[in-house]
C-alpha positions in Angstrom: 8.8 2.9 22.9 12.1 1.1 22.4 12.4 -1.8 20.0 14.7 -5.1 20.5 17.9 -3.4 20.1 17.0 -0.6 22.4 16.5 2.2 19.8 13.6 4.5 19.9 11.4 4.4 16.8 11.5 8.0 16.3 15.2 7.8 15.4 14.8 5.5 12.6 13.7 6.1 9.0 10.9 3.9 8.1 8.9 2.9 5.1 5.2 2.1 6.0 3.2 -0.4 3.8 -0.2 -1.0 3.3 -1.5 -3.7 0.9 -5.0 -4.3 -0.2 -5.7 -7.8 -1.4 -8.4 -9.9 -3.2 -9.1 -12.0 0.1 -8.2 -12.5 3.4 -7.2 -15.9 2.9 -3.4 -15.6 2.6 -3.0 -18.6 0.5 -5.5 -17.4 -2.1 -5.1 -13.7 -1.8 -3.5 -11.7 -4.6 -2.5 -7.9 -4.1 -4.7 -5.3 -5.6 -2.6 -2.2 -4.4 0.0 -1.0 -2.1 0.4 2.4 -0.7 3.5 3.6 1.1 4.7 6.5 3.0 8.2 7.4 4.5 8.6 8.4 8.4 11.6 10.3 9.8 12.2 12.0 13.1 8.9 10.5 14.3 6.9 12.3 11.6 5.4 11.5 8.5 7.1 12.7 5.4 4.0 13.3 3.0 6.4 14.0 0.0 7.7 10.4 0.4 4.4 8.7 -0.4 2.9 6.9 -3.2 0.2 4.4 -4.4 -0.1 1.8 -6.9 -2.8 -0.7 -8.3 -1.5 -3.9 -9.1 -2.8 -5.2 -12.6 -4.4 -8.7 -13.2 -4.6 -10.9 -15.9 -7.6 -12.7 -14.7 -10.8 -11.4 -13.2 -10.7 -9.7 -9.8 -13.8 -10.5 -7.6 -16.2 -7.7 -7.8 -16.6 -7.9 -3.6 -12.8 -7.4 -3.5 -12.9 -4.4 -5.7 -16.0 -3.1 -3.7 -14.8 -3.2 -0.3 -11.5 -1.6 -1.3 -13.3 1.3 -3.3 -11.3 0.3 -6.5 -13.1 0.3 -10.1 -12.0 -0.4 -13.5 -10.8 2.9 -13.9 -8.5 2.4 -10.8 -5.8 1.0 -13.1 -4.2 3.9 -14.9 -3.7 3.2 -18.9 0.0 3.9 -18.6 0.5 1.4 -15.5 2.1 4.4 -13.7 1.8 4.9 -10.0 0.0 7.6 -8.4 1.7 10.3 -6.1 -0.2 10.7 -2.9 1.4 14.4 -2.2 
């Protein structure tokens, strides 16, 4: 498949992002976590991936935590991101 510039996606270096949020409402939603992985030569680069949970000052809705499988222990005490590879 070729993009708008005639480039095949397999010829590009990409970074894929996945966000989890407190709500499906874009105007009210706050990010809960983000995951990422690099792609190059048409392949996932497992060594170029990571995951981070976003800290919040105010309470996060319990339903949002449950649907994304997050718990109060999901936030590392040192605030560092987690490696997935």
